[in-house]
C-alpha positions in Angstrom: -19.3 -10.7 6.5 -21.7 -9.0 3.9 -21.3 -9.9 0.2 -21.3 -6.2 -0.9 -19.1 -4.0 1.2 -20.2 -0.4 2.5 -18.8 1.8 0.2 -19.2 4.9 2.6 -16.3 5.3 5.0 -17.2 5.1 8.5 -15.1 6.6 11.3 -13.3 3.6 12.1 -12.4 3.0 8.3 -10.9 6.6 8.2 -9.1 5.7 11.2 -7.6 2.4 10.0 -6.9 4.2 6.6 -4.8 6.9 8.3 -2.7 3.9 10.4 -2.5 2.2 7.5 -0.8 5.3 5.6 1.5 5.7 8.7 2.9 2.2 8.3 3.0 2.2 4.4 4.4 5.8 4.5 7.2 4.8 6.7 8.2 1.8 4.3 9.4 4.2 1.9 12.0 5.5 4.5 12.8 1.7 5.6 13.4 0.5 2.1 15.7 3.8 1.5 17.8 2.6 4.7 17.7 -0.9 3.8 18.8 -0.5 0.0 22.3 0.2 1.1 22.8 -3.2 2.7 20.1 -5.5 0.9 19.3 -6.2 -2.7 15.9 -5.6 -3.7 14.2 -9.1 -3.8 16.0 -10.2 -0.4 14.6 -6.9 1.1 11.2 -8.0 -0.2 11.4 -11.6 1.0 12.5 -10.4 4.7 9.9 -8.0 4.7 7.1 -10.7 4.0 8.9 -13.5 6.2 8.6 -11.4 9.3 5.3 -10.4 8.6 4.2 -14.0 7.9 5.9 -15.1 11.3 4.0 -12.2 13.1 0.5 -13.0 11.7 1.0 -16.8 12.3 1.7 -15.9 16.0 -1.6 -14.0 16.1 -3.7 -16.3 14.1 -2.4 -19.2 16.4 -2.9 -17.2 19.5 -6.5 -16.4 18.6 -7.1 -20.3 17.7 -7.9 -19.4 14.1 -7.4 -22.0 11.2 -6.2 -21.8 8.0 -8.7 -23.2 5.0 -7.9 -25.9 3.3 -9.8 -25.6 0.0 -7.3 -25.5 -3.0 -9.3 -22.6 -4.6 -8.7 -20.2 -1.4 -5.0 -21.2 -1.4 -5.1 -20.4 -5.1 -6.3 -17.0 -4.4 -3.8 -16.7 -1.8 -1.1 -17.3 -3.8 -2.6 -14.7 -6.6 -2.7 -12.0 -3.7 0.8 -12.9 -2.6 2.2 -12.3 -6.2 0.3 -9.2 -7.1 0.0 -7.6 -3.6 3.3 -8.7 -2.2 6.2 -10.4 -4.0 6.1 -8.6 -7.2 5.5 -5.0 -6.1 7.4 -5.3 -3.2 10.4 -6.3 -5.3 9.4 -3.6 -7.9 9.6 -0.8 -5.3 13.0 -1.9 -3.7 14.6 -1.9 -6.6 12.9 1.4 -8.0 14.2 3.3 -4.6 17.5 2.1 -5.4 17.6 4.1 -8.7 15.1 7.1 -7.6 14.5 9.3 -4.8 11.8 8.1 -2.2 9.9 11.3 -2.9 9.4 10.5 -6.5 8.6 7.0 -5.7 5.7 8.0 -3.3 4.4 10.3 -6.2 4.4 7.5 -8.6 2.7 5.1 -6.2 0.2 7.8 -5.6 -1.4 6.9 -9.1 -2.7 3.8 -7.6 -6.1 5.0 -6.7 -6.5 6.3 -10.5 -5.9 2.8 -11.7 -8.3 1.5 -8.7 -11.2 3.5 -10.1 -10.6 2.4 -13.7 -10.3 -1.5 -12.7 -12.8 -1.4 -10.2 -15.3 0.3 -12.7 -15.0 -2.7 -15.3 -14.5 -5.4 -12.6 -17.2 -4.9 -10.3 -21.0 -3.7 -10.3 -20.9 -1.8 -7.3 -17.8 0.5 -7.7 -18.8 2.2 -10.9 -16.7 5.1 -12.0 -18.5 8.4 -11.2 -17.3 12.3 -11.7 -16.9 12.5 -8.0 -14.6 9.8 -8.1 -12.8 10.8 -10.9 -12.5 14.4 -9.7 -11.4 13.4 -6.3 -8.6 11.1 -7.7 -7.4 13.8 -10.1 -7.5 16.4 -7.0 -5.6 13.9 -4.6 -3.1 13.2 -7.2 -2.4 16.9 -7.7 -2.2 17.4 -4.2 0.5 14.6 -3.8 2.7 16.3 -6.5 2.2 19.8 -4.7 3.0 18.2 -1.3 6.1 16.8 -2.4 7.2 19.7 -4.6 7.2 20.1 -8.4 10.9 20.1 -8.2 11.0 16.3 -7.8 9.4 15.9 -11.0 12.7 16.9 -12.7 14.0 13.6 -11.8 11.4 12.3 -14.4 13.9 12.8 -17.2 16.2 9.8 -15.8 16.1 6.3 -14.7 12.9 5.6 -17.0 13.1 1.8 -15.9 13.2 2.5 -12.3 10.1 4.8 -12.7 8.3 2.4 -14.8 8.7 -0.2 -12.1 7.1 2.1 -9.7 4.2 2.6 -11.7 3.9 -1.1 -12.5 3.8 -1.7 -8.7 1.0 0.8 -8.6 -1.1 -1.0 -11.4 -0.6 -4.2 -9.4 -1.9 -2.7 -6.2 -4.8 -1.4 -7.9 -5.6 -4.8 -9.5 -5.3 -6.7 -6.1 -7.6 -4.3 -4.2 -10.2 -5.5 -6.7 -9.3 -9.0 -6.6 -9.0 -9.3 -2.8 -12.7 -8.4 -2.5 -13.6 -12.2 -3.2 -12.3 -13.1 0.5 -15.3 -11.0 1.9 -17.9 -13.3 -0.3 -16.1 -16.6 0.8 -16.6 -15.4 4.6 -12.4 -15.4 5.3 -11.6 -13.3 8.2 -9.3 -10.6 7.5 -6.5 -12.0 9.7 -6.8 -15.3 7.8 -6.4 -13.5 4.4 -3.5 -11.5 5.6 -1.7 -14.4 7.0 -2.4 -16.5 3.8 -1.4 -13.9 1.3 1.9 -12.8 3.4 2.8 -16.7 3.6 2.3 -17.1 0.0 4.4 -14.1 -0.7 7.4 -16.0 1.3 7.1 -19.1 -0.5 7.1 -17.3 -3.9 10.3 -15.4 -3.0 12.2 -17.9 -1.3 13.5 -19.9 -4.4 14.3 -16.6 -6.4 16.7 -15.0 -3.4 18.2 -18.4 -3.3 18.7 -18.5 -6.9 19.4 -14.7 -7.7 20.7 -12.9 -4.8 22.5 -15.7 -2.7 22.1 -13.7 0.5 24.9 -16.2 2.2 27.3 -14.3 0.0 26.4 -10.7 1.0 28.5 -8.5 3.5 27.0 -8.1 7.1 24.3 -5.7 7.0 24.6 -2.8 9.4 22.4 -2.6 12.6 20.3 0.3 11.1 19.4 -2.0 7.9 18.4 -4.7 10.1 16.1 -2.4 12.2 14.7 -1.2 8.9 13.9 -4.7 8.0 12.5 -5.4 11.1 10.2 -2.4 10.8 9.2 -3.3 7.3 8.1 -6.8 8.4 6.2 -6.0 11.2 4.8 -2.6 10.6 4.7 -2.3 7.0 3.7 -5.9 6.3 2.3 -7.8 9.2 0.1 -5.1 10.9 -0.4 -3.2 7.7 -2.1 -6.0 5.8 -4.4 -6.9 8.7 -5.5 -3.3 8.4 -5.9 -3.6 4.7 -8.1 -6.6 4.5 -10.1 -5.0 7.2 -10.6 -2.1 5.2 -11.3 -3.7 1.9 -14.0 -5.9 3.2 -15.8 -2.9 5.0 -15.3 -0.2 2.6 -14.4 -1.7 -0.9 -11.4 -1.2 -3.2 -11.7 2.3 -4.2 -11.7 3.5 -1.0 -9.0 1.4 0.2 -6.7 3.0 -2.4 -7.2 6.3 -1.1 -4.4 5.2 1.3 -2.0 6.0 -1.3 -2.7 9.7 -1.0 -2.2 9.7 2.4 1.1 8.3 2.6 3.0 11.3 1.2 1.0 13.3 4.1 2.2 10.8 6.7 5.7 11.0 5.5 5.5 14.8 5.7 4.2 14.7 9.4 6.7 12.2 10.3 9.4 14.2 9.1 8.1 17.3 11.0 7.7 15.2 14.4 10.7 13.0 14.1 13.2 15.0 12.0 12.3 18.5 13.0 11.5 19.3 9.3 9.6 22.8 8.6 6.1 22.9 7.4 6.0 25.0 4.3 3.3 26.7 2.4 3.3 24.0 -0.6 2.8 21.3 2.1 -0.6 23.2 3.3 -1.5 23.5 -0.1 -1.0 19.7 -0.8 -2.9 18.8 2.1 -5.7 21.0 1.0 -6.1 19.4 -2.6 -5.7 15.9 -1.0 -8.4 16.6 1.6 -10.7 17.9 -1.1 -10.2 14.6 -3.1 -10.7 12.5 -0.2 -13.9 14.3 0.4 -15.1 13.9 -3.3 -14.4 10.3 -3.5 -16.2 10.2 -0.1 -19.3 12.0 -1.3 -21.0 12.6 2.0 -19.7 16.0 2.8 -20.5 17.5 -0.7 -24.0 15.6 -0.6 -24.9 17.5 2.8 -23.6 20.8 1.0 -26.0 20.3 -1.9 -28.9 19.9 0.4 -28.4 23.3 2.0 -28.8 24.9 -1.4 
């Protein structure tokens, strides 16, 4: 892997980003279904332990080996905390108090955090007017897409909202911190397996001491299906895509996925639940597309050449 990622988005990067947004967009639905039967930390633990099992199976089938250097494992545990265990728990707890639509709006703040963190923590992802304008346009598009009425919930459950915002900040920090693995020539599959395994080990003692899962009432089949989807799709497969995009396109581009998450949620609602596409959805999609184009920069650069 190259030491410095190519910060322009190739077609394969865009394809992976859209697929990642589908898995993470679905996670809000899955968490919303699971919170009726599982405590927040238990949801986070089951999510990562299922993801870890899946990734270990793939890793062993490909005959890849995990690194043995303590420094790399230390980085795995940092990523496991700030990109898995803590934000997953915060989001699950937050969604037990606020609507999924509002949660997705708050998570969409992540790219704004990422632009700021990357500006001060890296030398090749500096803040530019295009990136700032793109983030703001994308954030406005998310609000329009979900609907301004959802913002009325901002007056209640302040701590739940702050929990989601803190999760967004941790995601942004993790996207910059995780770049170190490309410089250490650690394969994306190995990084994903290491991070999710570390998250599992971090959460295990917490659920045993706090949630005491053996005392819970038997969950419904729907909740178990939601947990399975969270583990396999929204953790195992999703983090394999996450680290591939991070290695090739950089932290700021990776965080664009948080603009696409509400888009995929709307599309899934139309395709799966038969929901209707409204004018506000079209306006929100247009703003998000404008924001993505500004962040990518190539389309506007070609337009400038024409004039």
